[in-house]
Each structure stands twice: as C-alpha cells, then as structure tokens.
DSSP file (Angstrom, degrees, kcal/mol; ACC not computed):
  #  RESIDUE AA STRUCTURE BP1 BP2  ACC     N-H-->O    O-->H-N    N-H-->O    O-->H-N    TCO  KAPPA ALPHA  PHI   PSI    X-CA   Y-CA   Z-CA
    1    1 A M     >        0   0    0      0, 0.0     4,-1.9     0, 0.0     5,-0.2   0.000 360.0 360.0 360.0 -49.8  124.1   72.0  118.1
    2    2 A K  H  >  +     0   0    0      1,-0.2     4,-2.5     2,-0.2     5,-0.2   0.893 360.0  54.6 -61.1 -39.1  124.8   75.3  119.9
    3    3 A R  H  > S+     0   0    0      1,-0.2     4,-2.5     2,-0.2    -1,-0.2   0.902 107.8  47.9 -63.0 -42.1  121.9   74.7  122.2
    4    4 A S  H  > S+     0   0    0      2,-0.2     4,-2.4     1,-0.2    -1,-0.2   0.861 111.4  51.0 -69.3 -34.8  123.2   71.3  123.3
    5    5 A V  H  X S+     0   0    0     -4,-1.9     4,-2.1     2,-0.2    -2,-0.2   0.928 112.8  45.6 -66.5 -44.9  126.7   72.7  123.9
    6    6 A V  H  X S+     0   0    0     -4,-2.5     4,-2.5     2,-0.2    -2,-0.2   0.923 113.7  49.7 -63.6 -44.0  125.3   75.6  126.0
    7    7 A L  H  X S+     0   0    0     -4,-2.5     4,-2.2    -5,-0.2    -2,-0.2   0.908 112.1  46.6 -63.1 -43.5  123.0   73.2  127.9
    8    8 A S  H  X S+     0   0    0     -4,-2.4     4,-2.3     2,-0.2    -1,-0.2   0.865 112.0  51.8 -69.0 -34.3  125.8   70.7  128.7
    9    9 A T  H  X S+     0   0    0     -4,-2.1     4,-2.5     2,-0.2    -2,-0.2   0.928 110.9  47.1 -65.5 -45.0  128.1   73.6  129.8
   10   10 A V  H  X S+     0   0    0     -4,-2.5     4,-2.3     2,-0.2    -2,-0.2   0.906 112.1  50.7 -63.0 -42.1  125.5   74.9  132.2
   11   11 A T  H  X S+     0   0    0     -4,-2.2     4,-1.9     2,-0.2    -1,-0.2   0.917 111.0  48.3 -61.8 -44.4  124.9   71.4  133.5
   12   12 A L  H  X S+     0   0    0     -4,-2.3     4,-1.8     1,-0.2    -2,-0.2   0.915 111.3  50.0 -63.0 -43.8  128.6   70.9  134.1
   13   13 A L  H  X S+     0   0    0     -4,-2.5     4,-1.3     1,-0.2    -1,-0.2   0.891 109.6  51.2 -62.9 -39.6  129.0   74.3  135.8
   14   14 A L  H  < S+     0   0    0     -4,-2.3    -1,-0.2     1,-0.2    -2,-0.2   0.864 108.8  51.0 -66.7 -35.7  126.0   73.5  138.1
   15   15 A Q  H >< S+     0   0    0     -4,-1.9     3,-0.7     1,-0.2    -1,-0.2   0.856 110.4  49.4 -69.4 -34.1  127.5   70.2  139.1
   16   16 A C  H 3< S+     0   0    0     -4,-1.8    -1,-0.2     1,-0.2    -2,-0.2   0.760 112.1  49.2 -74.0 -24.7  130.8   71.8  140.0
   17   17 A C  T 3< S+     0   0    0     -4,-1.3     2,-0.2    -5,-0.2    -1,-0.2  -0.307  81.1 128.2-114.7  48.0  129.2   74.5  142.1
   18   18 A T    <   -     0   0    0     -3,-0.7     4,-0.1     1,-0.1    -3,-0.1  -0.676  64.3 -93.8-102.7 160.2  126.9   72.6  144.3
   19   19 A Y        -     0   0    0     -2,-0.2    60,-0.2     2,-0.1    59,-0.1  -0.304  34.9-114.8 -68.7 154.7  126.6   72.8  148.1
   20   20 A A  S    S+     0   0    0     58,-2.2     2,-0.3     2,-0.1    59,-0.1   0.816  99.7  54.5 -61.6 -34.2  128.6   70.3  150.2
   21   21 A I  S    S-     0   0    0     57,-0.1    -2,-0.1     1,-0.1    91,-0.0  -0.771 101.5 -93.1-105.1 147.8  125.5   68.5  151.5
   22   22 A S     >  -     0   0    0     -2,-0.3     4,-2.9     1,-0.1     5,-0.2  -0.155  34.0-115.5 -57.4 151.5  122.7   67.1  149.4
   23   23 A P  H  > S+     0   0    0      0, 0.0     4,-2.1     0, 0.0     5,-0.2   0.855 114.6  53.4 -58.2 -36.4  119.8   69.4  148.7
   24   24 A E  H  > S+     0   0    0      2,-0.2     4,-1.4     1,-0.2     5,-0.1   0.945 114.3  39.9 -64.1 -48.1  117.4   67.2  150.6
   25   25 A M  H  > S+     0   0    0      1,-0.2     4,-1.5     2,-0.2    -1,-0.2   0.887 114.6  53.4 -69.2 -39.4  119.5   67.2  153.8
   26   26 A S  H  < S+     0   0    0     -4,-2.9    -1,-0.2     1,-0.2    -2,-0.2   0.869 107.4  51.6 -63.8 -37.1  120.3   70.8  153.4
   27   27 A A  H  < S+     0   0    0     -4,-2.1    -1,-0.2    -5,-0.2    -2,-0.2   0.843 111.2  47.7 -69.0 -33.1  116.6   71.7  153.2
   28   28 A R  H  < S+     0   0    0     -4,-1.4    21,-0.3    -5,-0.2    -1,-0.2   0.737  93.3  96.6 -79.3 -22.8  115.9   69.8  156.4
   29   29 A A  S  < S-     0   0    0     -4,-1.5     2,-1.0    -5,-0.1    21,-0.2  -0.378  77.6-125.6 -72.3 145.0  118.8   71.3  158.4
   30   30 A D    >   -     0   0    0     19,-3.2     3,-1.1     1,-0.1    21,-0.3  -0.796  25.7-176.1 -90.8 101.7  118.1   74.3  160.7
   31   31 A K  T 3  S+     0   0    0     -2,-1.0    -1,-0.1     1,-0.2    19,-0.1   0.497  73.9  72.6 -80.0  -3.2  120.6   76.9  159.4
   32   32 A T  T 3  S+     0   0    0      2,-0.1     2,-0.7    -3,-0.0    -1,-0.2   0.629  78.9  88.3 -83.2 -13.2  119.7   79.3  162.2
   33   33 A I    <   -     0   0    0     -3,-1.1    18,-0.3     4,-0.0     2,-0.2  -0.772  66.2-161.9 -90.4 117.4  121.5   77.2  164.8
   34   34 A S     >  -     0   0    0     -2,-0.7     4,-1.8     1,-0.1     5,-0.2  -0.511  30.8-113.1 -93.1 164.6  125.1   78.1  165.1
   35   35 A F  H  > S+     0   0    0      1,-0.2     4,-2.9     2,-0.2     5,-0.2   0.887 117.8  57.7 -62.0 -38.8  127.9   76.0  166.6
   36   36 A E  H  > S+     0   0    0      1,-0.2     4,-2.0     2,-0.2    -1,-0.2   0.877 105.7  50.0 -60.0 -38.4  128.2   78.6  169.4
   37   37 A M  H  > S+     0   0    0      2,-0.2     4,-1.9     1,-0.2    -1,-0.2   0.906 112.0  47.3 -66.3 -42.0  124.6   78.1  170.3
   38   38 A I  H  < S+     0   0    0     -4,-1.8    -2,-0.2     1,-0.2    -1,-0.2   0.916 112.2  50.0 -64.8 -43.4  125.0   74.3  170.4
   39   39 A Q  H  < S+     0   0    0     -4,-2.9    -1,-0.2     1,-0.2    -2,-0.2   0.874 110.0  50.6 -65.0 -37.1  128.1   74.5  172.5
   40   40 A A  H  < S+     0   0    0     -4,-2.0    -1,-0.2     1,-0.2    -2,-0.2   0.885 135.6   1.0 -68.9 -39.3  126.4   76.9  175.0
   41   41 A D    >X  +     0   0    0     -4,-1.9     3,-1.0    -5,-0.1     4,-0.6  -0.537  64.6 171.0-152.5  77.9  123.4   74.6  175.5
   42   42 A P  G >4 S+     0   0    0      0, 0.0     3,-1.0     0, 0.0     4,-0.3   0.815  76.4  64.9 -62.6 -31.8  123.4   71.3  173.5
   43   43 A D  G >4 S+     0   0    0      1,-0.3     3,-0.9     2,-0.2    -5,-0.1   0.819  94.7  60.2 -63.5 -29.5  120.3   69.9  175.3
   44   44 A T  G <4 S+     0   0    0     -3,-1.0    -1,-0.3     1,-0.2    -6,-0.1   0.817 110.3  41.4 -64.3 -30.4  118.1   72.7  173.8
   45   45 A F  G X< S+     0   0    0     -3,-1.0     3,-2.3    -4,-0.6    71,-0.4   0.248  79.3 142.4-106.0  12.2  119.0   71.5  170.3
   46   46 A K  T <  S+     0   0    0     -3,-0.9    71,-0.2     1,-0.3     3,-0.1  -0.288  74.8  16.4 -55.5 133.1  118.8   67.7  170.8
   47   47 A G  T 3  S+     0   0    0     69,-2.9    -1,-0.3     1,-0.3     2,-0.2   0.303  94.8 128.6  86.8  -9.7  117.3   66.1  167.8
   48   48 A K    <   -     0   0    0     -3,-2.3    68,-2.4    68,-0.1     2,-0.5  -0.579  58.8-127.8 -81.3 142.0  117.8   69.1  165.5
   49   49 A L  E     +A  115   0A   0    -21,-0.3   -19,-3.2    -2,-0.2     2,-0.3  -0.800  37.5 170.9 -91.0 125.7  119.6   68.6  162.2
   50   50 A V  E     -A  114   0A   0     64,-3.1    64,-2.7    -2,-0.5     2,-0.5  -0.855  31.8-129.6-130.4 163.5  122.5   71.0  161.7
   51   51 A I  E     +A  113   0A   0     -2,-0.3     2,-0.3   -18,-0.3    62,-0.2  -0.979  36.2 163.6-118.4 120.8  125.4   71.5  159.3
   52   52 A L  E     +A  112   0A   0     60,-2.4    60,-3.2    -2,-0.5     2,-0.3  -0.855   8.3 177.1-130.4 163.6  128.8   71.9  160.8
   53   53 A G  E     +A  111   0A   0     20,-0.4    20,-2.4    -2,-0.3     2,-0.3  -0.982  14.0 121.5-160.0 171.3  132.3   71.7  159.5
   54   54 A G  E     -AB 110  72A   0     56,-2.3    56,-2.6    -2,-0.3     2,-0.4  -0.983  58.4 -42.0 165.6-154.9  136.0   72.0  160.3
   55   55 A T  E     -AB 109  71A   0     16,-2.3    16,-3.1    -2,-0.3    54,-0.2  -0.906  53.7-115.3-111.3 131.8  139.3   70.2  160.4
   56   56 A I  E     + B   0  70A   0     52,-3.1    51,-2.9    -2,-0.4    14,-0.2  -0.473  31.5 176.1 -67.4 128.7  139.6   66.6  161.6
   57   57 A A  E     -     0   0A   0     12,-3.3     2,-0.3     1,-0.4    13,-0.2   0.747  67.0  -7.4 -99.0 -35.2  141.8   66.4  164.8
   58   58 A Q  E     - B   0  69A   0     11,-1.4    11,-3.1    47,-0.1     2,-0.4  -0.980  53.3-153.9-162.5 147.2  141.4   62.7  165.5
   59   59 A T  E     - B   0  68A   0     -2,-0.3     2,-0.4     9,-0.2     9,-0.2  -0.997  14.6-176.3-128.8 129.2  139.5   59.6  164.2
   60   60 A S  E     - B   0  67A   0      7,-2.8     7,-3.2    -2,-0.4     2,-0.4  -0.988  14.4-146.8-127.5 133.2  138.8   56.6  166.5
   61   61 A N  E     + B   0  66A   0     -2,-0.4     5,-0.2     5,-0.2     2,-0.2  -0.835  23.0 172.7 -99.0 135.5  137.1   53.4  165.4
   62   62 A T        -     0   0    0      3,-3.6     3,-0.5    -2,-0.4    -2,-0.0  -0.700  49.6 -95.1-126.8 179.3  134.9   51.5  168.0
   63   63 A R  S    S+     0   0    0     -2,-0.2     3,-0.1     1,-0.2    35,-0.0   0.796 125.3  50.8 -67.6 -27.5  132.6   48.5  167.9
   64   64 A Q  S    S-     0   0    0      1,-0.2     2,-0.3    33,-0.0    -1,-0.2   0.629 125.7 -86.2 -85.7 -14.0  129.6   50.9  167.4
   65   65 A G        -     0   0    0     -3,-0.5    -3,-3.6     2,-0.0     2,-0.4  -0.993  66.2 -31.5 147.7-139.4  131.2   52.8  164.5
   66   66 A T  E     -BC  61  95A   0     29,-2.6    29,-2.8    31,-0.5     2,-0.5  -0.944  36.3-156.0-125.8 141.2  133.6   55.8  164.2
   67   67 A I  E     -BC  60  94A   0     -7,-3.2    -7,-2.8    -2,-0.4     2,-0.5  -0.976  12.7-166.4-114.9 123.1  134.1   58.9  166.3
   68   68 A I  E     -BC  59  93A   0     25,-2.7    25,-2.8    -2,-0.5     2,-0.6  -0.947   9.5-151.1-112.5 123.2  135.6   61.9  164.6
   69   69 A E  E     -BC  58  92A   0    -11,-3.1   -12,-3.3    -2,-0.5   -11,-1.4  -0.833  21.4-168.0 -91.7 124.8  136.9   64.8  166.7
   70   70 A V  E     -BC  56  91A   0     21,-3.0    21,-2.2    -2,-0.6     2,-0.8  -0.943  24.4-140.3-122.0 133.5  136.6   68.0  164.6
   71   71 A V  E     -BC  55  90A   0    -16,-3.1   -16,-2.3    -2,-0.4    19,-0.2  -0.840  41.2-121.9 -86.3 113.0  138.1   71.5  165.3
   72   72 A Q  E     +B   54   0A   0     17,-2.3    17,-0.4    -2,-0.8   -18,-0.3  -0.248  35.7 177.2 -63.2 140.3  135.1   73.7  164.2
   73   73 A R        -     0   0    0    -20,-2.4   -20,-0.4    14,-0.2    14,-0.1  -0.980  36.3-100.3-136.2 148.6  135.6   76.2  161.5
   74   74 A P        -     0   0    0      0, 0.0     8,-3.0     0, 0.0     2,-0.3  -0.381  41.6-123.4 -64.9 150.6  133.0   78.6  159.9
   75   75 A L  B     -F   81   0B   0      6,-0.2     2,-0.0     1,-0.1    36,-0.0  -0.707  16.2-134.3 -98.2 148.1  131.7   77.4  156.6
   76   76 A D    >   -     0   0    0      4,-2.7     3,-1.7    -2,-0.3    -1,-0.1  -0.161  45.3 -77.3 -85.4-171.8  131.8   79.3  153.3
   77   77 A Y  T 3  S+     0   0    0      1,-0.3    -2,-0.0     2,-0.1    -1,-0.0   0.805 133.2  46.9 -58.0 -32.7  128.9   79.8  150.8
   78   78 A W  T 3  S-     0   0    0      2,-0.1   -58,-2.2   -59,-0.1    -1,-0.3   0.430 121.5-103.2 -92.2  -0.4  129.4   76.2  149.5
   79   79 A G  S <  S+     0   0    0     -3,-1.7    -2,-0.1     1,-0.3   -60,-0.0   0.591  76.7 136.3  90.2  11.0  129.6   74.6  152.9
   80   80 A K        -     0   0    0    -27,-0.1    -4,-2.7     1,-0.1    -1,-0.3  -0.751  63.8-104.0 -91.9 138.3  133.4   74.2  152.9
   81   81 A P  B     -F   75   0B   0      0, 0.0    -6,-0.2     0, 0.0     2,-0.1  -0.368  40.6-118.4 -59.5 134.5  135.3   75.0  156.1
   82   82 A K        -     0   0    0     -8,-3.0     2,-1.4     1,-0.1    -7,-0.0  -0.427  20.2-112.8 -74.5 149.4  137.1   78.3  155.7
   83   83 A R  S    S+     0   0    0     -2,-0.1     2,-0.3   -10,-0.1    -1,-0.1  -0.684  72.9 120.5 -81.8  90.5  140.9   78.5  155.9
   84   84 A T        -     0   0    0     -2,-1.4     0, 0.0     2,-0.1     0, 0.0  -0.971  69.6-130.8-149.3 158.8  141.1   80.5  159.1
   85   85 A D  S    S+     0   0    0     -2,-0.3     2,-0.4   -12,-0.0    -2,-0.0   0.491  77.6 109.8 -87.9  -5.0  142.5   80.2  162.6
   86   86 A R        +     0   0    0      2,-0.0     2,-0.3   -12,-0.0    -2,-0.1  -0.578  41.3 156.6 -75.3 126.9  139.1   81.3  164.0
   87   87 A T        -     0   0    0     -2,-0.4   -14,-0.2   -14,-0.1     3,-0.1  -0.990  41.8-149.7-147.3 151.6  137.3   78.4  165.8
   88   88 A A        -     0   0    0     -2,-0.3     2,-0.3     1,-0.3   -15,-0.1   0.395  67.4 -82.8-100.3   0.8  134.6   78.2  168.4
   89   89 A G        -     0   0    0    -17,-0.4   -17,-2.3     2,-0.0    -1,-0.3  -0.955  56.9 -53.3 137.4-155.5  135.9   74.9  169.8
   90   90 A R  E     -C   71   0A   0     -2,-0.3     2,-0.3   -19,-0.2   -19,-0.2  -0.854  37.8-172.9-124.5 158.0  135.7   71.2  169.0
   91   91 A F  E     -C   70   0A   0    -21,-2.2   -21,-3.0    -2,-0.3     2,-0.4  -0.970  21.2-122.4-145.5 162.2  132.9   68.7  168.5
   92   92 A L  E     -Cd  69 133A   0     40,-2.8    42,-2.6    -2,-0.3     2,-0.5  -0.896  15.3-156.5-109.0 134.9  132.5   64.9  168.1
   93   93 A V  E     -Cd  68 134A   0    -25,-2.8   -25,-2.7    -2,-0.4     2,-0.5  -0.952   8.7-156.1-109.0 124.0  130.8   63.3  165.1
   94   94 A L  E     -Cd  67 135A   0     40,-3.0    42,-2.8    -2,-0.5     2,-0.4  -0.878  11.2-175.5-100.7 128.2  129.5   59.8  165.6
   95   95 A S  E     -C   66   0A   0    -29,-2.8   -29,-2.6    -2,-0.5     4,-0.1  -0.985  23.8-151.2-122.5 134.0  129.1   57.6  162.6
   96   96 A S  S    S+     0   0    0     -2,-0.4     2,-0.2    40,-0.3    -1,-0.1   0.669  79.6  78.6 -75.3 -15.5  127.5   54.2  162.7
   97   97 A R  S    S-     0   0    0    -31,-0.1     2,-0.6   -32,-0.1   -31,-0.5  -0.527  92.5-105.8 -88.8 158.0  129.7   53.2  159.7
   98   98 A Y        -     0   0    0     -2,-0.2     2,-0.5   -33,-0.2    -2,-0.1  -0.763  37.4-169.2 -80.2 123.2  133.3   52.2  159.9
   99   99 A L        -     0   0    0     -2,-0.6     2,-0.2    -4,-0.1   -32,-0.1  -0.977  26.8-116.0-117.2 124.8  135.4   55.1  158.4
  100  100 A D    >>  -     0   0    0     -2,-0.5     4,-2.9     1,-0.2     3,-0.8  -0.388  14.6-146.7 -64.3 125.3  139.0   54.4  157.7
  101  101 A S  T 34 S+     0   0    0      1,-0.3    -1,-0.2     2,-0.2   -42,-0.1   0.642  97.9  60.7 -70.9 -14.1  141.2   56.6  159.9
  102  102 A M  T 34 S+     0   0    0      3,-0.1     3,-0.4     1,-0.1    -1,-0.3   0.780 113.2  36.9 -79.2 -27.5  143.8   56.8  157.2
  103  103 A I  T <4 S+     0   0    0     -3,-0.8     2,-1.7     1,-0.2    -2,-0.2   0.905 119.0  47.0 -85.5 -50.1  141.2   58.5  154.9
  104  104 A F  S  < S+     0   0    0     -4,-2.9    -1,-0.2     3,-0.0     3,-0.1  -0.475  94.4 161.4 -87.3  63.5  139.5   60.5  157.6
  105  105 A A    >   -     0   0    0     -2,-1.7     3,-2.0    -3,-0.4   -49,-0.3  -0.444  48.1 -82.0 -92.0 156.6  142.9   61.6  158.8
  106  106 A P  T 3  S+     0   0    0      0, 0.0   -49,-0.2     0, 0.0    -1,-0.1  -0.287 116.1  31.2 -54.5 137.6  143.9   64.6  161.0
  107  107 A G  T 3  S+     0   0    0    -51,-2.9     2,-0.2     1,-0.4   -50,-0.1   0.147  88.7 121.7  97.7 -18.4  144.2   67.7  158.9
  108  108 A R    <   -     0   0    0     -3,-2.0   -52,-3.1   -52,-0.1    -1,-0.4  -0.515  62.3-123.6 -77.1 146.2  141.5   66.8  156.4
  109  109 A E  E     -A   55   0A   0     33,-0.3    33,-2.4   -54,-0.2     2,-0.3  -0.693  31.8-176.0 -91.7 144.6  138.5   69.2  156.1
  110  110 A I  E     -AE  54 141A   0    -56,-2.6   -56,-2.3    -2,-0.3     2,-0.4  -0.991  18.9-162.2-142.5 145.2  135.0   67.8  156.7
  111  111 A T  E     -AE  53 140A   0     29,-2.4    29,-2.7    -2,-0.3     2,-0.4  -0.989  19.4-171.9-124.4 138.5  131.4   69.1  156.4
  112  112 A V  E     -AE  52 139A   0    -60,-3.2   -60,-2.4    -2,-0.4     2,-0.6  -0.992  25.2-152.2-137.3 136.5  128.7   67.1  158.2
  113  113 A A  E     +AE  51 138A   0     25,-2.8    24,-3.0    -2,-0.4    25,-1.8  -0.946  44.7 158.5 -98.9 121.8  124.9   67.2  158.3
  114  114 A A  E     -AE  50 136A   0    -64,-2.7   -64,-3.1    -2,-0.6     2,-0.5  -0.959  44.8-114.9-149.1 159.3  124.2   65.7  161.7
  115  115 A E  E     -AE  49 135A   0     20,-2.4    20,-3.0    -2,-0.3     2,-0.2  -0.836  38.1-116.8 -97.9 131.0  121.6   65.5  164.5
  116  116 A V  E     + E   0 134A   0    -68,-2.4   -69,-2.9    -2,-0.5    18,-0.2  -0.490  35.4 173.2 -69.5 130.6  122.6   67.0  167.8
  117  117 A E  E     -     0   0A   0     16,-3.1     2,-0.4     1,-0.3    17,-0.2   0.632  44.4-101.4-112.8 -20.6  122.8   64.3  170.5
  118  118 A G  E     - E   0 133A   0     15,-1.2    15,-3.0   -73,-0.1    -1,-0.3  -0.999  51.7 -46.1 138.5-141.0  124.2   66.2  173.6
  119  119 A T  E     - E   0 132A   0     -2,-0.4     2,-0.3    13,-0.3    11,-0.1  -0.890  32.9-164.4-132.3 163.0  127.6   66.4  175.1
  120  120 A R  E     - E   0 131A   0     11,-1.9    11,-2.8    -2,-0.3     2,-0.4  -0.969  18.9-134.8-146.3 131.4  130.4   64.1  176.1
  121  121 A S  E     + E   0 130A   0     -2,-0.3     2,-0.3     9,-0.2     9,-0.2  -0.715  34.6 161.9 -87.5 136.8  133.4   64.9  178.4
  122  122 A K  E     - E   0 129A   0      7,-2.2     7,-2.7    -2,-0.4     2,-0.2  -0.988  43.0 -94.7-152.1 149.6  136.7   63.8  177.2
  123  123 A A  E     - E   0 128A   0     -2,-0.3     2,-0.4     5,-0.2     5,-0.2  -0.478  30.8-173.6 -69.9 134.9  140.3   64.6  178.0
  124  124 A L  E >  S- E   0 127A   0      3,-3.4     3,-1.5    -2,-0.2     2,-0.5  -0.892  71.5 -46.4-127.6  98.7  141.9   67.3  175.8
  125  125 A G  T 3  S-     0   0    0     -2,-0.4    -2,-0.0     1,-0.2     0, 0.0  -0.675 122.0 -28.1  71.1-126.1  145.5   67.4  176.9
  126  126 A E  T 3  S+     0   0    0     -2,-0.5     2,-0.3    -3,-0.1    -1,-0.2   0.399 126.0  81.4-100.1   1.0  145.4   67.5  180.7
  127  127 A A  E <  S- E   0 124A   0     -3,-1.5    -3,-3.4    -5,-0.0     2,-0.4  -0.747  80.4-117.2-106.8 153.4  142.0   69.2  180.9
  128  128 A D  E     - E   0 123A   0     -2,-0.3     2,-0.4    -5,-0.2    -5,-0.2  -0.747  32.9-164.1 -83.8 135.7  138.5   67.8  180.7
  129  129 A Y  E     - E   0 122A   0     -7,-2.7    -7,-2.2    -2,-0.4     2,-0.9  -0.975  17.2-136.3-125.1 135.9  136.6   69.2  177.7
  130  130 A S  E     - E   0 121A   0     -2,-0.4    -9,-0.2    -9,-0.2   -40,-0.2  -0.812  26.4-162.7 -94.0 105.5  132.9   69.1  177.1
  131  131 A Y  E     - E   0 120A   0    -11,-2.8   -11,-1.9    -2,-0.9     2,-0.2  -0.730  18.4-127.8 -90.0 129.7  132.4   68.2  173.5
  132  132 A P  E     - E   0 119A   0      0, 0.0   -40,-2.8     0, 0.0     2,-0.4  -0.591  31.1-144.4 -65.7 140.3  129.1   68.8  171.7
  133  133 A V  E     -dE  92 118A   0    -15,-3.0   -16,-3.1    -2,-0.2   -15,-1.2  -0.938  20.0-178.8-116.4 131.5  128.1   65.4  170.1
  134  134 A V  E     -dE  93 116A   0    -42,-2.6   -40,-3.0    -2,-0.4     2,-0.6  -0.969  23.7-133.5-127.7 145.4  126.4   65.0  166.8
  135  135 A A  E     -dE  94 115A   0    -20,-3.0   -20,-2.4    -2,-0.4   -40,-0.2  -0.876  31.9-121.4 -99.1 120.3  125.3   61.9  164.9
  136  136 A A  E     + E   0 114A   0    -42,-2.8   -40,-0.3    -2,-0.6   -22,-0.2  -0.335  37.5 166.9 -65.6 133.8  126.2   62.0  161.2
  137  137 A R  E    S+     0   0A   0    -24,-3.0     2,-0.3     1,-0.4   -23,-0.2   0.594  78.3   7.5-110.3 -30.5  123.5   61.7  158.6
  138  138 A E  E     - E   0 113A   0    -25,-1.8   -25,-2.8  -113,-0.0    -1,-0.4  -0.957  68.1-161.6-154.8 135.8  125.7   62.8  155.7
  139  139 A L  E     - E   0 112A   0     -2,-0.3     2,-0.4   -27,-0.2   -27,-0.2  -0.917   6.4-166.9-120.1 144.1  129.5   63.5  155.5
  140  140 A K  E     - E   0 111A   0    -29,-2.7   -29,-2.4    -2,-0.4     2,-0.6  -0.951   7.5-165.1-128.3 112.3  131.5   65.4  152.9
  141  141 A L  E     - E   0 110A   0     -2,-0.4   -31,-0.2   -31,-0.2     2,-0.2  -0.868  20.1-137.2 -96.3 122.9  135.3   64.9  153.1
  142  142 A W        -     0   0    0    -33,-2.4   -33,-0.3    -2,-0.6     3,-0.1  -0.482  20.2-101.8 -84.6 149.9  137.1   67.5  151.1
  143  143 A E        -     0   0    0     -2,-0.2     2,-0.2     1,-0.1   -34,-0.1  -0.319  44.6 -99.1 -62.6 148.0  140.0   66.9  148.8
  144  144 A R        -     0   0    0      1,-0.1     2,-0.3   -36,-0.1    -1,-0.1  -0.497  39.4-120.1 -68.1 138.2  143.4   67.8  150.2
  145  145 A E        -     0   0    0     -2,-0.2     2,-0.4    -3,-0.1    -1,-0.1  -0.618  20.0-127.0 -79.7 137.1  144.6   71.1  149.0
  146  146 A R        -     0   0    0     -2,-0.3     3,-0.3     1,-0.1    -1,-0.0  -0.726  15.7-160.5 -83.5 132.8  147.9   71.1  147.0
  147  147 A K    >>  +     0   0    0     -2,-0.4     3,-1.3     1,-0.2     4,-0.5  -0.051  50.6 122.7-105.9  32.0  150.3   73.6  148.5
  148  148 A S  G >4  +     0   0    0      1,-0.3     3,-0.7     2,-0.2    -1,-0.2   0.780  68.5  64.0 -66.4 -25.1  152.6   74.0  145.5
  149  149 A W  G 34 S+     0   0    0     -3,-0.3    -1,-0.3     1,-0.2    -2,-0.1   0.758  98.4  56.0 -68.5 -22.8  152.0   77.8  145.5
  150  150 A G  G <4 S+     0   0    0     -3,-1.3    -1,-0.2     2,-0.1    -2,-0.2   0.655 106.1  51.2 -86.2 -15.8  153.6   78.1  148.9
  151  151 A T  S << S-     0   0    0     -3,-0.7     2,-0.1    -4,-0.5    -1,-0.1  -0.958  90.7-108.7-124.0 141.0  156.9   76.5  148.0
  152  152 A P        -     0   0    0      0, 0.0     2,-0.7     0, 0.0    -2,-0.1  -0.383  25.2-140.6 -66.2 142.5  159.2   77.4  145.1
  153  153 A Q        -     0   0    0     -2,-0.1     2,-0.3    -4,-0.1    -5,-0.0  -0.907  20.8-166.3-106.7 108.6  159.3   74.8  142.3
  154  154 A W        -     0   0    0     -2,-0.7     2,-0.5     2,-0.0     0, 0.0  -0.726   6.5-151.3 -97.8 144.2  162.9   74.5  141.0
  155  155 A T        -     0   0    0     -2,-0.3     3,-0.1     5,-0.0     5,-0.0  -0.956   5.7-147.2-115.9 131.1  163.7   72.8  137.8
  156  156 A D    >>  -     0   0    0     -2,-0.5     3,-1.2     1,-0.1     4,-0.8  -0.861   6.8-158.0 -95.5 110.2  167.1   71.1  137.3
  157  157 A P  T 34 S+     0   0    0      0, 0.0     3,-0.2     0, 0.0    -1,-0.1   0.766  90.2  58.0 -63.1 -24.0  167.9   71.5  133.5
  158  158 A L  T 34 S+     0   0    0      1,-0.2    -2,-0.0    -3,-0.1    -3,-0.0   0.764 117.6  31.6 -76.2 -23.1  170.3   68.5  133.6
  159  159 A N  T <4 S+     0   0    0     -3,-1.2    -1,-0.2     3,-0.0     3,-0.0   0.312  91.8 108.6-114.0   6.7  167.5   66.1  134.9
  160  160 A D    ><  -     0   0    0     -4,-0.8     3,-1.2    -3,-0.2    -5,-0.0  -0.759  53.9-158.4 -89.3 116.7  164.5   67.7  133.2
  161  161 A P  T 3  S+     0   0    0      0, 0.0    -1,-0.1     0, 0.0     4,-0.1   0.716  92.6  52.5 -67.8 -17.9  163.3   65.5  130.4
  162  162 A F  T 3  S+     0   0    0      2,-0.1    -2,-0.0    -3,-0.0     3,-0.0   0.508  85.7  99.6 -95.3  -5.4  161.5   68.5  128.7
  163  163 A Y  S <  S-     0   0    0     -3,-1.2     2,-0.1    -7,-0.1    -7,-0.0  -0.654  88.3-103.5 -80.8 133.6  164.6   70.7  128.7
  164  164 A P        -     0   0    0      0, 0.0     2,-0.2     0, 0.0    -1,-0.1  -0.343  38.1-119.0 -61.2 132.0  166.3   70.8  125.3
  165  165 A A        -     0   0    0     -4,-0.1     2,-0.4    -2,-0.1    -7,-0.1  -0.454  22.1-124.4 -72.2 139.6  169.4   68.6  125.3
  166  166 A R        -     0   0    0     -2,-0.2     3,-0.3     1,-0.1    -1,-0.1  -0.698  17.1-165.3 -85.9 136.4  172.7   70.4  124.6
  167  167 A Q  S    S+     0   0    0     -2,-0.4    -1,-0.1     1,-0.2    -2,-0.0   0.560  76.3  71.6 -95.4 -10.7  174.7   68.9  121.8
  168  168 A D              0   0    0      1,-0.2    -1,-0.2     0, 0.0    -2,-0.0   0.181 360.0 360.0 -96.8  20.0  178.0   70.6  122.5
  169  169 A W              0   0    0     -3,-0.3    -1,-0.2     0, 0.0    -2,-0.1   0.472 360.0 360.0 -81.1 360.0  179.0   68.7  125.7
C-alpha cells in the first residue's frame, strides 16, 4: 500500500514538473543556438530546430495557416518565458494549422519548438523590422496568470454569503 502511494505521488510530481516541449522534440532541438544568434544571421541556422518563447504580440490567420508575432523572452528551466522586460526582439512563428486568435491572444505566453526558415520584413509601427521566421513543430501556450496578489481583495460583510448574519438588526 505504502509503495503504491509513494509511486503514484512521484509519478504525479514528475508530470507536473515536465519541460514545456515534448522530450522527443527537446532532444532534437539545438539548445546551443540562442535567439540573438538567429537574429544576427538567420540564414546560417536555416533548417535547425530551436526552442524559443515569449509573449504574443499579434496573431493573424491566413489561407496557409497562422502567423504569430512574438516578443522574445528568455526561457526558464522548464521552458516557460521569464517575467522580465528584457527581450532581444521579435520573431514570427508560422503554423500550418488554424489557431484561434482569441485563444492565441496578445499578452499570452508561448513556447515553441520550431525550424528556422529565414527572415521577413514587416512594418512595426512606422519602421520596417526584419523578423526572424520559424516554422512551428510544437507549441505550448501557457495558462494566464491570475493577478489577485497585485490587487487588494475586499470583502463586503453585508453581501458576503459566508459572513455570519447578524440577528440584532
């Protein structure tokens, strides 16, 4: 009995603490290639599988699939984009599938295992920006963080169903 409880607990913990990208894809990816290297010379890394992540800036659906514009962020140990203002720029993720722009919405965090395809120039504000382009092989869309810790939570005792009712009113 004890053995099965310990085994199921360890299994559950391992499932909760897995990397964002599947082990197969993660093993094939070249983790020595940084986003800065791709941005500096994307043609050198064409065809290489990399793992990148960041915050979605925009999602556009086309006849060929979906284009996701991502503001790059460094990844933590688990492959999740870090909560930081530090970024090396933006990149485009091409997906052959239709991805709903309400789900893959601006502000959501994403990690992608993708193959480097090159660059694409696109307007960013009033300037032309050269985006590194990657073709998605696997996507991980992270859950939205709840920000209740940042705002005070007030309770109104007159409208709180769990507050004991006063009998002397």
